[in-house]
All heavy atoms as an XYZ file, in Angstrom:
682
protein
N      82.270     82.509     81.276
C      82.073     82.270     82.680
C      82.175     83.591     83.417
O      82.988     84.444     83.070
C      83.124     81.280     83.191
C      83.189     81.199     84.707
S      84.454     80.070     85.307
C      83.505     78.581     85.347
N      81.351     83.726     84.450
C      81.366     84.945     85.259
C      81.372     84.544     86.724
O      80.549     83.731     87.155
C      80.148     85.787     84.953
C      80.118     87.099     85.692
C      78.975     87.971     85.167
N      78.891     89.179     85.924
C      78.013     89.398     86.903
N      77.130     88.478     87.205
N      78.003     90.528     87.559
N      82.303     85.096     87.486
C      82.378     84.872     88.931
C      82.310     86.241     89.592
O      83.090     87.143     89.258
C      83.690     84.167     89.325
C      83.787     82.807     88.639
C      83.778     84.023     90.842
C      85.127     82.126     88.815
N      81.380     86.403     90.514
C      81.200     87.681     91.218
C      81.216     87.401     92.716
O      80.402     86.615     93.215
C      79.886     88.317     90.787
S      79.573     89.897     91.555
N      82.135     88.048     93.432
C      82.284     87.822     94.871
C      82.537     89.144     95.586
O      83.071     90.078     94.999
C      83.466     86.885     95.144
C      83.339     85.541     94.489
C      84.588     84.696     94.621
O      85.708     85.250     94.658
O      84.431     83.470     94.667
N      82.190     89.166     96.862
C      82.508     90.321     97.706
C      83.555     89.860     98.703
O      83.359     88.888     99.428
C      81.258     90.866     98.411
C      80.272     91.383     97.363
C      81.652     91.971     99.404
C      78.953     91.850     97.914
N      84.691     90.574     98.705
C      85.818     90.245     99.567
C      86.010     91.335    100.616
O      85.852     92.522    100.318
C      87.092     90.125     98.734
C      87.150     88.850     97.956
C      86.487     88.558     96.794
C      87.898     87.698     98.286
N      86.786     87.292     96.387
C      87.659     86.741     97.280
C      88.759     87.376     99.324
C      88.246     85.477     97.302
C      89.353     86.130     99.329
C      89.087     85.194     98.333
N      86.391     90.937    101.808
C      86.688     91.878    102.891
C      88.137     92.315    102.829
O      88.876     92.163    103.798
N      88.526     92.819    101.682
C      89.907     93.249    101.442
C      89.863     94.673    100.899
O      89.034     94.996    100.045
C      90.600     92.333    100.409
C      90.619     90.892    100.920
C      92.007     92.810    100.104
C      91.059     89.904     99.880
N      90.757     95.505    101.376
C      90.832     96.882    100.885
C      91.126     96.888     99.388
O      91.957     96.108     98.914
C      91.904     97.659    101.635
N      90.460     97.742     98.626
C      90.671     97.772     97.180
C      92.117     98.058     96.785
O      92.584     97.565     95.757
C      89.724     98.872     96.690
C      89.387     99.668     97.888
C      89.506     98.758     99.068
N      92.850     98.804     97.603
C      94.245     99.109     97.285
C      95.077     97.830     97.216
O      95.949     97.702     96.358
C      94.852    100.056     98.332
C      94.218    101.418     98.383
C      92.899    101.447     99.167
O      92.670    100.569    100.040
O      92.085    102.344     98.894
N      94.823     96.888     98.117
C      95.564     95.618     98.106
C      95.237     94.808     96.868
O      96.105     94.171     96.278
C      95.250     94.807     99.363
C      95.881     95.403    100.610
C      95.752     94.504    101.807
N      96.384     93.214    101.558
C      95.987     92.078    102.131
N      94.970     92.070    102.962
N      96.605     90.941    101.862
N      93.970     94.805     96.463
C      93.569     94.060     95.272
C      94.176     94.707     94.029
O      94.700     94.017     93.150
C      92.038     93.969     95.163
C      91.480     93.192     96.359
C      91.630     93.315     93.845
C      89.968     93.179     96.454
N      94.131     96.039     93.953
C      94.732     96.737     92.803
C      96.224     96.426     92.698
O      96.747     96.197     91.607
C      94.528     98.241     92.943
C      93.121     98.695     92.743
C      93.016    100.206     92.913
N      91.637    100.623     92.958
C      91.069    101.239     93.996
N      91.782    101.543     95.072
N      89.796    101.572     93.960
N      96.908     96.435     93.832
C      98.338     96.136     93.846
C      98.587     94.728     93.287
O      99.481     94.528     92.468
C      98.884     96.235     95.269
C     100.351     95.936     95.392
C     100.824     96.027     96.833
O     100.284     96.842     97.598
O     101.736     95.254     97.180
N      97.800     93.766     93.729
C      97.947     92.393     93.230
C      97.706     92.335     91.721
O      98.477     91.707     90.991
C      96.987     91.461     93.960
C      96.865     90.129     93.285
C      97.896     89.193     93.370
C      95.756     89.806     92.532
C      97.816     87.970     92.723
C      95.662     88.585     91.887
C      96.689     87.675     91.991
O      96.600     86.476     91.338
N      96.649     92.987     91.244
C      96.324     92.932     89.819
C      97.399     93.610     88.976
O      97.693     93.173     87.865
C      94.953     93.555     89.560
C      93.772     92.783     90.161
C      92.474     93.571     90.004
C      93.645     91.401     89.547
N      98.027     94.656     89.491
C      99.137     95.299     88.768
C     100.347     94.381     88.685
O     101.127     94.458     87.741
C      99.510     96.619     89.436
C      98.536     97.747     89.154
C      99.084     99.090     89.598
N      99.362     99.144     91.024
C      98.515     99.609     91.948
N      97.333    100.069     91.595
N      98.849     99.627     93.220
N     100.511     93.491     89.673
C     101.638     92.553     89.681
C     101.446     91.413     88.679
O     102.422     90.806     88.261
C     101.821     91.954     91.078
C     102.318     92.936     92.102
C     102.316     92.357     93.507
O     101.958     91.166     93.685
O     102.656     93.098     94.435
N     100.208     91.117     88.324
C      99.938     90.051     87.359
C     100.451     90.501     85.989
O      99.930     91.444     85.406
C      98.440     89.745     87.288
C      97.923     88.888     88.402
C      98.440     87.460     88.334
O      98.554     86.880     87.240
O      98.740     86.927     89.410
N     101.456     89.832     85.483
C     102.150     90.257     84.264
C     101.243     90.408     83.051
O     101.399     91.333     82.266
C     103.266     89.266     83.946
C     104.367     89.266     84.961
C     105.410     88.207     84.679
O     105.434     87.673     83.558
O     106.202     87.931     85.585
N     100.299     89.501     82.871
C      99.480     89.511     81.659
C      98.363     90.551     81.698
O      97.795     90.886     80.667
C      98.879     88.129     81.427
N      98.047     91.071     82.877
C      96.925     91.999     83.000
C      97.357     93.444     82.793
O      98.427     93.853     83.231
C      96.269     91.870     84.380
C      95.570     90.553     84.675
C      95.092     90.539     86.121
C      94.403     90.322     83.727
N      96.489     94.200     82.168
C      96.706     95.638     82.001
C      95.423     96.361     82.391
O      94.324     95.856     82.153
C      97.054     95.955     80.554
N      95.570     97.545     82.995
C      94.392     98.322     83.351
C      93.817     98.924     82.064
O      94.506     99.612     81.332
C      94.725     99.437     84.343
C      93.479    100.101     84.855
S      93.648    101.477     86.045
C      95.231    101.334     86.726
N      92.539     98.630     81.800
C      91.890     99.133     80.592
C      91.061    100.376     80.877
O      90.803    101.168     79.980
C      90.997     98.052     79.965
O      90.052     97.610     80.939
C      91.839     96.872     79.499
N      90.640    100.529     82.119
C      89.945    101.713     82.621
C      90.027    101.638     84.131
O      90.450    100.615     84.664
C      88.496    101.772     82.117
C      87.660    100.557     82.437
C      86.297    100.617     81.771
O      86.214    100.323     80.576
O      85.337    100.971     82.463
N      89.650    102.684     84.838
C      89.776    102.636     86.301
C      89.071    101.407     86.891
O      87.921    101.124     86.562
C      89.113    103.927     86.768
C      89.284    104.855     85.604
C      89.159    103.978     84.378
N      89.798    100.672     87.717
C      89.309     99.473     88.401
C      88.828     98.379     87.456
O      87.968     97.578     87.793
C      88.233     99.820     89.423
C      88.823    100.456     90.669
O      90.037    100.291     90.905
O      88.082    101.115     91.412
N      89.404     98.320     86.270
C      89.096     97.267     85.303
C      90.407     96.804     84.656
O      91.160     97.608     84.123
C      88.125     97.787     84.250
S      87.473     96.498     83.190
N      90.662     95.496     84.726
C      91.903     94.918     84.237
C      91.580     93.809     83.244
O      90.587     93.101     83.404
C      92.722     94.350     85.400
C      93.082     95.393     86.419
C      92.157     95.805     87.382
C      94.327     95.995     86.414
C      92.468     96.779     88.313
C      94.653     96.973     87.341
C      93.721     97.358     88.291
O      94.022     98.335     89.203
N      92.422     93.639     82.225
C      92.154     92.626     81.213
C      93.453     92.118     80.603
O      94.458     92.823     80.585
C      91.268     93.201     80.104
O      90.999     92.227     79.127
N      93.394     90.890     80.096
C      94.502     90.336     79.327
C      94.042     89.975     77.917
O      94.750     89.312     77.179
C      95.109     89.118     80.025
C      94.186     87.912     80.022
O      93.028     88.015     79.573
O      94.629     86.846     80.484
N      92.859     90.394     77.540
C      92.308     90.082     76.233
C      91.377     88.881     76.249
O      90.534     88.734     75.385
N      91.529     88.006     77.251
C      90.689     86.820     77.371
C      89.760     86.894     78.574
O      88.744     86.211     78.616
C      91.535     85.557     77.502
C      92.470     85.357     76.358
N      92.045     84.937     75.127
C      93.804     85.538     76.259
C      93.078     84.860     74.319
N      94.162     85.233     74.973
N      90.146     87.678     79.554
C      89.384     87.803     80.789
C      89.408     89.250     81.249
O      90.390     89.960     81.038
C      89.946     86.875     81.889
C      89.102     86.968     83.159
C      91.386     87.161     82.180
C      89.468     85.969     84.218
N      88.325     89.657     81.871
C      88.236     90.993     82.448
C      87.958     90.847     83.938
O      87.108     90.059     84.342
C      87.097     91.805     81.800
O      87.363     91.898     80.395
C      86.995     93.189     82.391
N      88.683     91.611     84.738
C      88.477     91.632     86.182
C      88.131     93.065     86.550
O      88.878     93.991     86.237
C      89.730     91.181     86.944
C      90.124     89.774     86.503
C      89.504     91.249     88.442
C      91.470     89.324     87.020
N      86.984     93.244     87.182
C      86.589     94.601     87.572
C      86.310     94.656     89.071
O      85.858     93.692     89.673
C      85.383     95.074     86.770
O      84.382     94.109     86.726
N      86.620     95.814     89.634
C      86.441     96.055     91.061
C      85.373     97.108     91.277
O      85.261     98.052     90.494
C      87.745     96.559     91.688
C      89.011     95.747     91.447
C      90.190     96.429     92.117
C      88.837     94.344     91.948
N      84.624     96.926     92.345
C      83.642     97.919     92.747
C      83.767     98.077     94.257
O      83.518     97.126     95.011
C      82.230     97.456     92.356
C      81.181     98.496     92.639
O      81.482     99.614     93.018
N      79.945     98.120     92.458
N      84.195     99.253     94.703
C      84.386     99.505     96.124
C      83.018     99.724     96.765
O      82.246    100.580     96.327
C      85.298    100.733     96.351
C      85.493    100.979     97.832
C      86.631    100.536     95.646
N      82.730     98.925     97.790
C      81.456     99.017     98.504
C      81.652     99.736     99.830
O      82.782     99.822    100.330
C      80.913     97.606     98.754
C      80.687     96.746     97.511
C      80.290     95.327     97.912
C      79.633     97.362     96.615
N      80.575    100.229    100.417
C      80.711    100.861    101.739
C      81.250     99.849    102.753
O      80.992     98.647    102.640
C      79.278    101.262    102.102
C      78.525    101.265    100.816
C      79.207    100.270     99.932
N      82.010    100.321    103.733
C      82.559     99.406    104.737
C      81.440     98.696    105.505
O      80.355     99.232    105.688
C      83.349    100.311    105.680
C      83.389    101.645    105.056
C      82.375    101.699    103.978
N      81.740     97.484    105.917
C      80.807     96.735    106.758
C      81.123     97.110    108.199
O      82.277     96.999    108.646
C      81.006     95.254    106.537
C      80.229     94.422    107.506
C      79.566     93.305    106.804
N      78.911     92.474    107.802
C      77.689     92.072    107.682
N      77.008     92.393    106.622
N      77.152     91.317    108.600
N      80.117     97.541    108.931
C      80.331     98.001    110.298
C      79.682     97.009    111.256
O      78.491     96.702    111.141
C      79.762     99.419    110.497
C      80.515    100.374    109.560
C      79.880     99.849    111.947
C      79.983    101.771    109.519
N      80.484     96.508    112.170
C      80.021     95.608    113.220
C      80.434     96.209    114.555
O      81.601     96.152    114.937
C      80.630     94.212    113.060
C      80.263     93.469    111.780
C      81.120     92.227    111.610
C      78.798     93.089    111.809
N      79.485     96.817    115.217
C      79.804     97.503    116.467
C      80.753     98.644    116.201
O      80.486     99.519    115.379
N      81.899     98.622    116.882
C      82.882     99.693    116.693
C      83.926     99.329    115.635
O      84.863    100.087    115.415
C      83.572    100.006    118.024
O      84.266     98.862    118.478
N      83.761     98.193    114.969
C      84.713     97.757    113.943
C      84.187     98.053    112.548
O      82.994     97.946    112.278
C      84.983     96.252    114.066
C      85.651     95.871    115.353
C      84.908     95.341    116.402
C      87.014     96.052    115.528
C      85.512     94.995    117.592
C      87.627     95.707    116.713
C      86.882     95.174    117.756
N      85.094     98.397    111.664
C      84.754     98.683    110.275
C      85.651     97.833    109.369
O      86.867     97.813    109.546
C      84.985    100.170    109.996
O      84.771    100.458    108.653
N      85.035     97.122    108.417
C      85.767     96.237    107.525
C      85.554     96.665    106.080
O      84.424     96.938    105.673
C      85.292     94.790    107.693
C      85.462     94.262    109.085
C      84.421     94.339    110.003
C      86.666     93.709    109.494
C      84.574     93.863    111.283
C      86.822     93.230    110.780
C      85.775     93.302    111.692
N      86.631     96.693    105.285
C      86.468     97.060    103.872
C      85.686     95.977    103.127
O      85.675     94.816    103.529
C      87.903     97.150    103.359
C      88.676     96.234    104.242
C      88.004     96.308    105.591
N      85.029     96.384    102.048
C      84.339     95.443    101.175
C      84.629     95.826     99.732
O      84.470     96.992     99.361
C      82.826     95.478    101.385
C      82.363     94.983    102.720
C      80.858     94.839    102.741
O      80.356     93.743    102.713
N      80.150     95.942    102.779
N      85.026     94.854     98.949
C      85.299     95.089     97.535
C      84.633     93.980     96.730
O      84.876     92.802     96.974
C      86.813     95.105     97.245
O      87.446     96.048     98.115
C      87.087     95.485     95.807
N      83.793     94.378     95.782
C      83.168     93.415     94.876
C      84.134     93.181     93.721
O      84.597     94.128     93.087
C      81.844     93.977     94.364
C      81.101     93.064     93.434
C      79.744     93.688     93.149
C      79.215     93.306     91.819
N      77.954     93.987     91.525
N      84.449     91.910     93.475
C      85.391     91.540     92.422
C      84.658     90.652     91.422
O      84.060     89.654     91.806
C      86.612     90.786     92.999
C      87.627     90.485     91.912
C      87.261     91.585     94.124
N      84.702     91.048     90.145
C      84.052     90.269     89.092
C      85.085     89.798     88.081
O      85.866     90.585     87.568
C      83.009     91.112     88.372
C      81.822     91.469     89.232
C      80.769     92.228     88.469
O      80.142     91.630     87.573
O      80.595     93.424     88.768
N      85.068     88.493     87.830
C      85.909     87.863     86.819
C      84.988     87.455     85.683
O      83.972     86.795     85.921
C      86.571     86.595     87.363
C      87.533     86.828     88.498
C      87.077     87.036     89.785
C      88.897     86.813     88.279
C      87.951     87.228     90.836
C      89.785     87.014     89.319
C      89.304     87.220     90.597
N      85.336     87.797     84.461
C      84.504     87.402     83.329
C      85.382     87.120     82.118
O      86.244     87.914     81.761
C      83.491     88.490     82.996
C      82.460     88.040     82.008
C      81.253     88.961     81.945
O      81.231     89.993     82.638
O      80.347     88.631     81.181
N      85.157     85.947     81.514
C      85.916     85.576     80.335
C      85.764     84.109     80.019
O      84.828     83.453     80.480
N      86.705     83.581     79.250
C      86.653     82.168     78.890
C      86.761     81.322     80.156
O      87.410     81.713     81.124
C      87.779     81.827     77.914
O      89.026     81.935     78.558
N      86.109     80.175     80.145
C      86.066     79.329     81.341
C      87.451     79.016     81.886
O      87.716     79.194     83.075
C      85.335     78.012     81.044
C      83.837     78.199     80.845
O      83.345     79.331     81.022
O      83.168     77.203     80.526
N      88.332     78.575     81.037
C      89.663     78.152     81.470
C      90.447     79.304     82.091
O      91.026     79.173     83.177
C      90.430     77.566     80.285
C      91.778     77.007     80.649
C      92.449     76.394     79.431
C      93.825     75.869     79.778
N      94.483     75.262     78.634
N      90.479     80.439     81.421
C      91.227     81.601     81.929
C      90.593     82.170     83.195
O      91.298     82.574     84.118
C      91.334     82.685     80.859
C      92.276     82.326     79.738
C      93.697     82.112     80.223
O      94.226     82.976     80.939
O      94.266     81.070     79.892
N      89.274     82.210     83.232
C      88.585     82.732     84.409
C      88.888     81.861     85.615
O      89.222     82.371     86.692
C      87.069     82.814     84.167
O      86.837     83.669     83.047
C      86.339     83.365     85.380
N      88.785     80.564     85.467
C      89.088     79.647     86.568
C      90.540     79.783     87.020
O      90.825     79.791     88.214
C      88.808     78.210     86.148
C      87.335     77.896     86.043
C      87.060     76.495     85.518
O      88.030     75.729     85.279
O      85.879     76.180     85.327
N      91.459     79.902     86.070
C      92.884     80.001     86.404
C      93.179     81.268     87.206
O      93.807     81.213     88.263
C      93.721     79.982     85.122
C      95.231     80.019     85.372
C      96.011     80.049     84.063
N      95.830     81.289     83.328
C      96.480     82.427     83.602
N      97.342     82.479     84.578
N      96.267     83.510     82.877
N      92.716     82.417     86.714
C      93.000     83.676     87.417
C      92.234     83.771     88.737
O      92.763     84.300     89.721
C      92.681     84.868     86.525
C      93.787     85.197     85.530
C      93.337     86.274     84.561
C      95.046     85.627     86.236
N      91.028     83.249     88.782
C      90.262     83.270     90.035
C      90.976     82.428     91.087
O      91.093     82.827     92.241
C      88.831     82.775     89.798
C      88.028     82.756     91.048
N      87.781     81.602     91.748
C      87.417     83.766     91.733
C      87.060     81.892     92.806
N      86.825     83.196     92.826
N      91.463     81.278     90.690
C      92.183     80.403     91.634
C      93.423     81.103     92.177
O      93.695     81.076     93.378
C      92.570     79.094     90.965
C      93.341     78.158     91.874
C      93.526     76.782     91.237
N      94.469     75.961     91.951
C      94.263     75.388     93.121
N      93.108     75.565     93.740
N      95.187     74.644     93.692
N      94.197     81.760     91.312
C      95.386     82.497     91.759
C      94.994     83.602     92.742
O      95.671     83.833     93.740
C      96.128     83.093     90.563
C      96.846     82.054     89.734
C      97.427     82.675     88.472
N      98.353     83.740     88.788
C      99.659     83.676     88.636
N     100.203     82.570     88.162
N     100.428     84.699     88.925
N      93.910     84.300     92.430
C      93.427     85.371     93.297
C      93.056     84.820     94.670
O      93.466     85.354     95.705
C      92.222     86.046     92.635
C      91.624     87.162     93.438
C      92.127     88.435     93.340
C      90.558     86.929     94.288
C      91.581     89.478     94.090
C      90.001     87.954     95.029
C      90.513     89.227     94.929
N      92.273     83.754     94.695
C      91.833     83.152     95.964
C      93.032     82.701     96.777
O      93.115     82.963     97.983
C      90.852     81.986     95.702
C      90.617     81.189     96.977
C      89.536     82.506     95.152
N      93.969     82.019     96.142
C      95.144     81.541     96.871
C      95.950     82.693     97.452
O      96.564     82.559     98.510
C      96.016     80.671     95.965
C      95.416     79.319     95.608
C      96.304     78.594     94.594
C      95.190     78.465     96.841
N      95.962     83.809     96.776
C      96.707     84.983     97.263
C      96.055     85.571     98.520
O      96.733     85.953     99.467
C      96.781     86.044     96.169
C      97.290     87.396     96.606
C      98.775     87.353     96.981
N      99.272     88.627     97.343
C      99.957     89.436     96.543
N     100.241     89.071     95.323
N     100.376     90.602     96.970
N      94.722     85.639     98.534
C      94.049     86.369     99.605
C      93.363     85.506    100.659
O      92.956     86.028    101.683
C      93.034     87.343     99.011
C      93.695     88.495     98.314
C      93.669     88.598     96.943
C      94.372     89.467     99.030
C      94.280     89.645     96.276
C      94.993     90.526     98.388
C      94.941     90.611     97.003
N      93.243     84.216    100.439
C      92.532     83.392    101.416
C      93.394     83.049    102.633
O      92.876     82.796    103.702
C      91.968     82.116    100.766
C      90.828     81.606    101.611
C      93.017     81.059    100.573
C      89.906     80.658    100.908
N      94.701     83.044    102.486
C      95.568     82.703    103.601
C      95.609     83.829    104.619
O      95.407     84.994    104.290
C      96.984     82.404    103.102
O      97.553     83.571    102.565
N      95.860     83.477    105.846
C      95.995     84.491    106.891
C      97.160     85.412    106.545
O      98.253     84.953    106.264
C      96.225     83.838    108.238
N      96.928     86.664    106.499
C      97.980     87.622    106.189
C      98.089     87.936    104.712
O      98.753     88.864    104.323
N      97.447     87.145    103.832
C      97.373     87.377    102.390
C      98.691     87.545    101.741
O      98.944     88.188    100.818
């Protein structure tokens, strides 16, 4: 299974979260894995709306269906709430 999304979250916040996930280890810059799933980040140019600038980070989850769904759900729950 592969899930690819663009989030309006600074990459530093996502990296911090992924480092906190006990089972994940950084395998290369902006790529994390637990052996069953790989999560990779790609920093995109900021989205500019008038005088406002918003970060954009492409996040890709790839691995077995069960593990991908589990880690994606944890990720969404972490960042979807106001204040993250």
